Structures are given as C-alpha cells and as structure tokens.
C-alpha positions in Angstrom: 119.9 250.9 208.1 118.3 247.5 207.6 115.7 246.7 205.0 112.1 246.2 206.2 111.7 242.9 204.3 114.7 241.3 205.9 114.3 239.2 209.0 116.8 239.3 211.8 119.1 236.2 211.7 117.9 234.9 215.1 114.2 234.8 214.1 113.0 231.5 212.7 111.2 231.5 209.4 107.8 229.9 209.5 107.3 227.1 207.0 104.4 227.7 204.7 102.6 224.6 203.5 100.9 225.1 200.2 97.7 223.1 199.6 96.3 222.8 196.2 92.7 223.5 195.5 92.1 219.9 194.4 93.5 218.6 197.7 91.2 221.0 199.6 88.2 219.7 197.6 89.2 216.1 198.2 89.4 216.8 202.0 86.0 218.4 202.0 84.5 215.5 200.0 86.0 213.0 202.5 84.5 214.9 205.4 81.1 215.0 203.6 81.3 211.2 203.0 82.1 210.8 206.7 79.0 212.9 207.4 76.9 210.6 205.1 78.0 207.6 207.1 77.0 209.3 210.3 73.6 210.1 208.8 73.1 206.5 207.8 73.5 205.3 211.5 70.6 204.6 213.8 69.9 207.2 216.5 70.8 204.9 219.3 74.2 204.2 217.8 74.7 207.9 216.9 74.3 209.0 220.5 77.5 207.1 221.4 79.6 209.1 219.1 81.7 212.0 220.3 79.9 214.8 218.4 79.4 218.5 219.1 75.8 219.6 219.6 75.4 221.6 216.4 76.8 218.7 214.3 74.5 216.2 216.1 71.4 218.3 215.4 72.5 218.7 211.8 72.8 215.0 211.4 69.4 214.4 213.1 67.9 216.9 210.6 69.5 215.2 207.7 67.9 211.9 208.7 64.5 213.5 208.3 65.1 215.2 205.0 64.7 213.8 201.5 66.2 214.6 198.1 67.6 218.1 197.6 67.2 219.2 201.2 69.2 216.1 202.3 71.9 216.9 199.8 72.2 220.5 201.0 72.2 219.3 204.6 75.0 216.9 203.9 77.0 219.7 202.5 76.3 221.7 205.7 77.4 218.7 207.8 80.7 218.6 205.7 81.1 222.3 206.4 80.6 221.8 210.2 83.1 219.0 210.2 85.8 221.2 208.8 85.9 223.0 212.1 86.3 219.9 214.3 88.8 217.1 214.5 87.3 214.1 212.5 89.8 211.6 213.9 87.8 210.5 217.0 84.6 210.2 214.9 86.4 208.1 212.3 87.9 206.0 215.0 84.5 205.3 216.5 83.1 204.4 213.1 86.0 202.0 212.5 85.4 200.4 215.9 81.7 200.0 215.0 82.5 198.3 211.7 85.1 196.1 213.3 82.6 195.0 216.0 80.3 193.9 213.2 83.0 191.9 211.4 84.0 190.2 214.6 80.4 189.1 215.2 80.2 187.8 211.7 83.4 185.9 212.1 82.2 184.3 215.4 79.0 183.2 213.6 81.1 181.6 210.8 83.1 179.7 213.4 79.9 178.4 215.0 78.6 177.3 211.6 81.9 175.5 210.9 81.6 173.7 214.3 78.0 172.8 213.6 79.1 171.3 210.2 81.8 169.3 211.9 79.3 168.0 214.4 77.0 166.9 211.6 79.8 165.3 209.5 82.1 163.8 212.2 79.7 163.1 215.0 81.0 162.2 218.4 84.6 163.5 217.9 83.3 166.9 217.0 80.8 166.8 219.9 83.8 166.2 222.2 85.6 169.3 220.7 82.4 171.3 221.2 82.3 170.2 224.8 85.9 171.3 225.3 84.9 174.8 224.1 81.6 174.9 226.0 81.7 172.5 229.0 78.2 173.5 230.1 76.8 171.9 226.9 74.4 168.9 227.1 76.5 166.0 225.6 73.6 163.7 225.2 71.4 166.3 223.3 74.3 167.2 221.0 75.0 163.6 220.1 71.3 162.9 219.5 71.0 166.0 217.3 74.2 165.0 215.5 72.8 161.6 214.5 69.5 163.1 213.6 71.1 165.8 211.4 73.2 163.1 209.6 70.0 161.1 208.8 68.3 164.3 207.5 71.3 165.0 205.3 71.3 161.5 203.9 67.6 161.6 203.3 67.7 165.0 201.6 65.3 166.4 204.2 65.3 170.0 205.6 68.1 170.5 208.1 66.0 170.9 211.2 68.4 169.2 213.6 71.4 171.1 212.1 69.6 174.4 212.8 68.9 173.3 216.4 72.6 172.4 216.9 73.5 175.9 215.6 71.0 177.5 218.0 72.4 175.6 220.9 76.0 176.6 220.0 74.9 180.2 219.6 73.2 180.2 223.0 76.3 178.7 224.5 78.5 181.3 222.9 76.2 183.9 224.3 77.9 187.2 225.0 80.9 186.4 222.8 78.9 187.4 219.8 
C-alpha cells in the first residue's frame, strides 16, 4: 500500500516560486507609480493607450480628484492593474517618452544648423540646401549676413530666430 503523500514517479512535480512580502509590495508600488503616470497624461493621449474600461474610468476619476481622494483612487488604480498585464501599457508610455526625446533632438539639430549658418555663412547655407533643397537660398544668405551683423552689434537675434523658424518649417513633419 502506497502512502498518500507520495507522488507517482511518472508525475511531474510543480515548481513553487516563493515571493517575499517585500517583493510583492515593491511590485504593487511599481504598478501604482505606473498608474500615477497614466493619471498625469492628457485625455487625448490617454485614449490611445490599451486600457480596460474599468481602469480607464478609474484614471479619468483620479484626474478629477484632489488630495486624499486622489491618493485612494491611485491605490485603487494600482489594485486594478494587478489583474492586467502592464507590459503593453509600459511599452506605450516608453514609446510616448521616446517620441518626445526624438522631437527634442531634432530641434537641437536645427539649432546647431542655425548657429552654423550664422557663424560660417555661405558654406553652412549650402549644407542646409543639401538637407532641404526646397529652401530659398537668397533668403537664407540674406538672413545669415543680417544675423552676423546683429551678433557683432550685440543686438537681439531677430534674424537668427527667423532662420530657425524657416528651418523648422522646412523640417515640417520630421518633428
């Protein structure tokens, strides 16, 4: 007669993964922080996220609340998030952040090109025309000379701002 506690040799034993209480609390806190980030988003951006209906309404409510009610609502959002997979939401947030950094980097490149146009003049204008063939060569050269004079005379950089605006308009949808 076999013992009741013994398993048959052909049955596989399930591996039990023990999770400490601290690790569970850290996971819950991370989900709550993710919920806080979602609450901070604008409604138009929030609609694009893959959220269940109950979580979406909880986030919309949290955006209306203040102080203690908001804190409790954020805890509730964290609780709701325990029952869903947070990976797609986190991926969408990361994509949103990355899009912002890419736009900032593109603006920095345009600023650097503008500075080169003011400093170097015609050679930098030619480089700008290679990047943006539809640019007005004569206008860029004129603004370049004007910006250099403004810089020497310690005047406000009106022409440099106009160069930047022209470059930004030419870059258009890249930003």
